[in-house]
C-alpha positions as CSV (number, residue, x, y, z in Angstrom):
1,M,9.2,-49.7,12.8
2,S,12.0,-47.5,13.7
3,L,15.7,-48.6,13.8
4,Q,18.4,-47.1,15.7
5,W,22.3,-47.7,16.1
6,K,25.4,-45.7,17.4
7,L,29.1,-46.0,17.4
8,R,31.3,-44.6,19.9
9,L,34.6,-42.8,20.6
10,I,37.7,-44.3,18.9
11,P,40.5,-42.5,20.6
12,I,43.5,-43.4,18.1
13,A,43.1,-41.6,14.7
14,L,43.0,-43.6,12.0
15,M,45.8,-44.3,9.1
16,L,44.8,-43.6,6.2
17,P,45.3,-42.9,2.4
18,V,46.0,-39.8,0.5
19,L,42.2,-38.0,1.3
20,F,39.8,-36.6,-1.3
21,A,37.4,-33.5,0.2
22,P,34.4,-32.8,-1.6
23,A,35.3,-29.3,-3.8
24,Q,34.1,-26.4,-2.0
25,H,34.1,-22.5,-1.6
26,A,35.0,-20.6,1.4
27,L,31.7,-21.0,3.1
28,A,30.1,-18.1,5.1
29,Y,29.0,-20.1,8.5
30,G,25.3,-21.8,8.1
31,E,25.3,-21.6,4.2
32,A,24.1,-24.6,2.5
33,V,26.0,-25.3,-0.8
34,G,24.5,-27.5,-3.1
35,G,21.7,-28.6,-0.8
36,F,23.7,-29.7,2.0
37,P,22.4,-29.4,4.6
38,N,18.2,-29.6,3.7
39,W,15.9,-28.2,6.6
40,E,16.0,-31.9,8.2
41,E,19.3,-31.9,9.1
42,Y,19.6,-28.3,10.3
43,V,16.3,-29.5,12.8
44,L,18.7,-32.1,13.8
45,L,22.0,-29.5,14.5
46,E,19.6,-27.4,16.3
47,W,18.1,-30.1,18.3
48,M,21.2,-31.2,18.9
49,N,22.7,-28.1,20.5
50,R,19.3,-27.3,22.3
51,A,19.3,-30.3,24.3
52,R,23.2,-29.8,24.8
53,S,22.4,-26.2,26.4
54,D,19.9,-27.7,28.4
55,P,19.6,-31.4,29.1
56,Q,17.1,-31.5,32.0
57,A,14.4,-29.3,30.1
58,D,15.0,-31.7,26.9
59,L,14.8,-34.9,29.0
60,A,11.6,-33.7,30.7
61,G,9.5,-34.8,28.5
62,C,11.0,-38.6,28.8
63,S,9.8,-40.6,31.8
64,T,11.8,-42.2,34.5
65,A,11.1,-45.8,33.3
66,T,12.0,-45.0,29.2
67,C,15.4,-42.5,30.1
68,A,16.4,-44.2,33.7
69,E,19.0,-42.5,33.9
70,K,17.8,-39.0,33.1
71,A,19.0,-37.4,36.3
72,C,22.5,-38.0,35.6
73,Y,22.5,-35.2,32.8
74,T,23.0,-32.2,34.8
75,T,25.8,-30.2,33.3
76,P,25.3,-28.9,30.1
77,S,28.2,-29.2,27.2
78,P,29.3,-26.7,24.7
79,P,27.3,-26.9,21.1
80,R,28.8,-28.6,17.9
81,Y,29.7,-26.5,14.9
82,L,28.4,-28.1,11.5
83,N,30.9,-28.8,9.3
84,A,30.8,-29.3,5.4
85,L,32.9,-32.3,5.1
86,L,31.1,-34.4,8.0
87,E,27.6,-33.2,6.7
88,H,28.4,-34.5,3.0
89,S,29.4,-38.0,4.8
90,A,26.7,-37.9,6.9
91,R,24.3,-37.3,4.0
92,F,26.2,-39.8,1.7
93,H,25.9,-42.4,4.5
94,S,21.9,-41.8,4.3
95,A,21.9,-42.1,0.7
96,H,23.6,-45.4,0.7
97,M,21.9,-47.4,2.8
98,L,18.3,-46.1,1.5
99,D,19.6,-46.4,-2.0
100,N,20.5,-49.7,-1.3
101,N,18.5,-51.3,1.3
102,Y,20.5,-52.3,4.3
103,F,20.8,-50.5,8.0
104,S,24.2,-50.6,9.3
105,H,27.2,-48.2,10.7
106,P,29.8,-49.7,8.3
107,S,29.4,-49.2,4.3
108,Q,28.2,-53.0,3.0
109,C,30.8,-53.0,0.4
110,T,34.4,-51.2,0.1
111,L,34.1,-48.0,-1.0
112,F,36.1,-45.7,-3.6
113,V,39.1,-43.9,-1.3
114,A,37.8,-40.9,-4.0
115,I,34.2,-41.2,-2.8
116,G,34.3,-37.5,-1.5
117,T,34.6,-36.0,-4.6
118,L,32.4,-39.1,-6.3
119,Y,29.5,-38.1,-4.3
120,P,27.4,-36.2,-5.2
121,A,28.6,-34.9,-8.1
122,T,29.0,-38.2,-9.8
123,C,27.2,-40.7,-7.8
124,S,24.1,-40.7,-5.4
125,G,24.9,-43.5,-3.5
126,A,24.2,-45.7,-5.4
127,A,26.3,-49.3,-5.0
128,A,27.7,-49.1,-9.0
129,C,29.5,-46.1,-8.9
130,S,30.5,-46.1,-5.0
131,C,31.6,-49.9,-4.2
132,T,34.5,-50.8,-6.0
133,Q,33.1,-54.6,-6.2
134,G,30.2,-52.6,-8.1
135,A,28.0,-54.2,-5.8
136,L,27.4,-54.8,-1.7
137,V,28.8,-57.7,-0.3
138,G,28.2,-59.8,2.9
139,D,31.9,-60.8,3.5
140,N,31.8,-57.9,6.4
141,T,35.2,-58.0,6.4
142,Q,35.2,-55.9,3.0
143,W,33.0,-53.5,4.5
144,T,34.2,-49.7,5.1
145,D,34.0,-49.1,8.8
146,P,32.0,-45.4,9.6
147,F,35.6,-43.5,10.7
148,T,37.1,-44.7,7.3
149,R,34.5,-43.3,5.5
150,M,34.4,-39.8,7.4
151,D,38.3,-39.5,6.6
152,Y,37.4,-40.2,3.0
153,F,35.5,-37.3,2.9
154,G,38.2,-35.1,4.3
155,A,37.2,-35.0,8.0
156,N,39.7,-34.3,11.2
157,I,39.2,-37.1,13.6
158,G,41.2,-34.8,15.8
159,S,41.9,-35.2,19.7
160,S,38.5,-34.9,20.8
161,G,37.0,-38.3,19.6
162,H,34.9,-39.0,16.7
163,S,31.3,-41.3,16.9
164,E,28.3,-41.7,14.5
165,I,24.8,-42.2,15.0
166,I,21.8,-43.6,12.7
167,A,18.3,-43.9,12.4
168,A,16.1,-45.5,10.0
169,G,12.1,-45.7,9.8
170,S,11.2,-42.3,11.9
171,A,8.7,-39.9,10.6
172,G,10.6,-36.9,10.1
173,P,14.0,-35.2,12.1
174,N,11.8,-34.3,15.3
175,A,11.0,-38.6,15.4
176,T,14.1,-39.1,14.5
177,F,15.7,-37.3,17.2
178,Y,13.6,-38.0,20.0
179,D,11.9,-41.3,19.7
180,S,15.4,-43.2,17.5
181,W,18.1,-41.6,19.4
182,L,17.4,-38.7,22.9
183,Y,14.5,-40.9,24.2
184,E,16.2,-44.6,23.6
185,K,14.7,-47.0,26.5
186,T,17.0,-48.3,29.3
187,T,15.9,-49.2,32.9
188,D,19.4,-48.7,34.1
189,S,19.7,-45.6,36.0
190,T,23.7,-46.1,36.3
191,C,25.4,-42.8,34.9
192,G,28.0,-43.1,32.2
193,D,27.9,-45.0,28.8
194,H,26.3,-48.2,29.7
195,D,28.3,-51.3,28.5
196,N,25.3,-52.7,27.0
197,G,24.4,-49.9,24.5
198,D,20.9,-49.1,25.6
199,N,21.6,-45.4,26.3
200,G,24.4,-44.9,23.9
201,H,22.4,-42.0,21.8
202,R,21.5,-40.3,24.0
203,Y,25.0,-40.7,25.7
204,I,26.8,-39.4,22.3
205,I,24.4,-36.8,21.9
206,L,24.6,-35.2,25.5
207,Y,28.4,-35.7,26.6
208,D,31.0,-33.2,26.4
209,G,33.1,-35.7,24.1
210,F,33.5,-37.6,20.6
211,G,34.1,-34.5,18.6
212,E,33.3,-30.7,18.6
213,L,32.4,-30.8,14.7
214,A,29.1,-32.7,13.2
215,G,27.4,-33.3,10.4
216,A,23.7,-34.4,9.2
217,G,22.3,-36.6,6.8
218,Y,18.7,-36.9,6.4
219,L,16.9,-38.5,3.2
220,S,13.4,-40.4,2.7
221,N,12.5,-42.3,0.1
222,T,11.1,-39.9,-2.4
223,G,12.9,-39.3,-5.8
224,G,13.8,-42.2,-7.0
225,F,15.3,-43.8,-3.4
226,S,13.8,-47.0,-2.7
227,G,14.9,-48.2,0.6
228,I,13.0,-50.4,3.3
229,Y,12.6,-48.2,6.3
230,G,11.3,-45.2,4.6
231,S,13.8,-42.5,5.7
232,Y,17.3,-42.5,7.1
233,A,19.1,-40.3,9.5
234,T,22.8,-40.2,10.5
235,M,25.0,-38.0,12.0
236,D,28.6,-38.0,12.4
237,F,30.6,-36.1,14.7
238,S,34.5,-35.5,14.8
239,G,37.6,-33.5,15.0
240,D,38.5,-30.3,16.8
241,S,36.7,-26.9,15.9
242,L,39.5,-24.3,14.6
243,I,36.1,-21.5,14.4
244,A,33.7,-21.2,17.1
245,P,30.6,-19.1,16.1
246,K,28.5,-17.9,18.5
247,V,25.1,-18.7,16.7
248,P,26.2,-22.7,16.4
249,S,23.3,-23.8,15.0
250,G,19.5,-22.6,14.1
251,A,16.5,-23.8,12.6
252,H,12.3,-23.7,12.5
253,Y,9.7,-26.6,12.9
254,P,7.6,-27.9,11.6
255,Q,8.5,-27.2,7.7
256,Q,5.6,-25.3,7.1
257,A,2.5,-24.5,8.8
258,A,0.5,-21.4,10.0
259,S,2.7,-21.3,13.0
260,V,6.1,-22.2,13.3
261,D,8.6,-22.3,15.8
262,A,12.0,-21.0,15.2
263,W,15.4,-21.7,17.5
264,A,18.3,-20.9,17.7
265,N,21.4,-21.5,19.9
266,W,24.5,-18.7,21.6
267,Y,27.0,-19.5,22.8
268,D,29.7,-16.9,24.1
269,N,31.5,-15.8,27.3
270,A,28.7,-12.6,27.9
271,A,25.3,-12.8,27.2
272,P,23.8,-10.9,23.7
273,Q,22.8,-7.6,23.4
274,A,20.3,-8.3,21.1
275,N,18.5,-11.6,19.8
276,K,16.2,-11.2,17.2
277,I,14.7,-13.2,14.0
278,N,14.5,-11.5,10.6
279,V,11.3,-12.7,9.0
280,D,10.9,-11.4,5.4
281,G,12.4,-8.1,6.7
282,V,10.5,-8.1,10.1
283,C,12.3,-8.2,12.8
284,S,10.6,-9.9,16.2
285,D,12.5,-10.7,19.4
286,L,13.2,-13.8,20.6
287,A,13.3,-15.3,24.0
288,L,15.6,-17.7,26.0
289,T,14.1,-20.7,26.5
290,R,16.7,-23.1,27.3
291,G,20.0,-22.8,28.9
292,T,21.6,-19.7,30.3
293,T,22.2,-16.4,28.7
294,T,26.0,-17.8,27.5
295,N,25.2,-21.0,26.8
296,G,21.5,-21.3,25.5
297,A,18.6,-21.9,22.7
298,W,16.2,-18.6,21.8
299,H,12.9,-19.3,20.8
300,G,10.4,-17.3,18.5
301,T,6.8,-18.2,17.5
302,L,6.2,-16.9,13.8
303,N,2.6,-17.0,13.1
304,G,0.8,-16.5,9.5
305,V,3.4,-18.6,7.1
306,G,1.4,-21.5,6.4
307,T,1.6,-20.7,2.7
308,G,4.5,-19.1,0.4
309,C,7.9,-19.0,0.9
310,H,9.1,-17.1,3.8
311,H,12.8,-15.8,3.9
312,Y,14.5,-15.7,7.6
313,Y,18.2,-15.4,9.4
314,F,18.7,-15.5,13.0
315,A,20.1,-11.3,14.3
316,F,22.2,-11.5,17.7
317,K,24.6,-8.7,18.3
318,D,27.2,-9.6,20.9
319,N,28.8,-8.1,23.8
320,A,30.7,-6.1,22.1
321,G,27.7,-4.8,19.9
322,K,28.8,-7.0,16.9
323,D,26.3,-8.5,14.4
324,V,26.4,-12.2,14.6
325,L,23.8,-13.8,12.2
326,F,22.9,-17.3,11.2
327,P,23.2,-17.8,8.6
328,G,26.1,-16.0,7.5
329,V,24.7,-15.1,3.9
330,G,21.0,-15.8,2.0
331,S,18.8,-17.0,4.8
332,L,16.7,-20.2,5.8
333,T,13.2,-20.6,4.1
334,I,9.9,-21.6,5.4
335,G,8.2,-23.1,3.1
336,D,7.3,-26.4,1.0
337,G,11.0,-27.1,0.3
338,G,10.6,-27.3,-3.7
339,A,12.2,-25.6,-6.2
340,Q,10.5,-22.3,-5.7
341,C,11.5,-22.8,-2.1
342,P,14.1,-24.8,-0.9
343,S,15.5,-24.6,2.8
344,Y,18.2,-22.5,2.3
345,S,18.5,-19.5,-0.3
346,A,20.5,-17.1,-1.8
347,V,17.8,-14.2,-1.0
348,T,18.3,-11.8,1.7
349,P,15.4,-10.1,3.5
350,P,16.3,-6.7,3.8
351,S,17.8,-5.6,7.3
352,C,15.6,-4.4,10.1
353,S,16.6,-2.7,13.9
354,G,20.0,-2.3,12.7
355,F,21.5,-5.0,12.2
356,D,24.5,-5.4,9.4
357,R,23.5,-8.2,7.0
358,I,27.4,-8.5,6.1
359,F,29.3,-8.8,8.6
360,A,29.2,-12.3,9.5
361,A,30.2,-13.1,5.6
362,G,33.4,-13.5,7.7
363,F,33.4,-16.7,9.0
364,S,34.3,-19.8,6.8
365,L,34.8,-23.2,7.4
């Protein structure tokens, strides 16, 4: 079973009490802190930007019988940028649904205003520590709407709008993104956001609106969770970007196999001079596979990585010869995702091909 749901733009920011945000240091762009993002979330963020850079290429895999209005998405959109506050908001909502066995955009209780500081330090998402009532409640007038929740985590609604999409029951981030969201079924070929919402996920993902910042939250029923749908995914979009990293996202898929595909997006007013991936100190070229040289997704196939733990980062040089790396510090990892090989690591592969590992630490969120 796979479920999905979406919320659209609310143009007026919510007026709320003093907000609390998760404590964090200044982050290098793309860095994971405390397990945020995890591998699945890196994939969801990259798949989103890959699709936005070249919507027709991504929609080629969806028939007109399913994606009846797919011909409408001819204009690429700018990427959305990873935001730690939205990342925590999205992961919390997935955890809250998973831990408490429900599926809806509103949190089905009145959340503590300080939930942004409680999660995940002292509250994993259980109703006993996240709900003022100490449990879920049936009265939906006491539920906390998703945009209030985003604000409780410190997210800035901003002038560019905000939205949320959720899914449950899909097996992994790829199935979540495509089966639940991008390829949701409509027989209406009308362009735009359909009034009945049957193309809402696709429209929110591809449309140039609903916020410039993004966070993804993906969890499955392991590690003590018992959600009835197996997996829960949330993506929150909100706010105006204060920075615009030229490599907004990157990931590999599948998580571990003899051969995996690595993808990273580039967004700038000029093409990169160099575009590589550094795996364990060995650099390989990436090829532009989606979009254009100024807004596109670059791809490489990595072989011989089916066992062990392999550390990598994406290494681009912009038109001025300046290094642009993702993540800015540390590395993403190909492996089992366990304690000895987490999806992000402080381990840095040796530099190769003249890239300076120090440069990108200047970006912060």
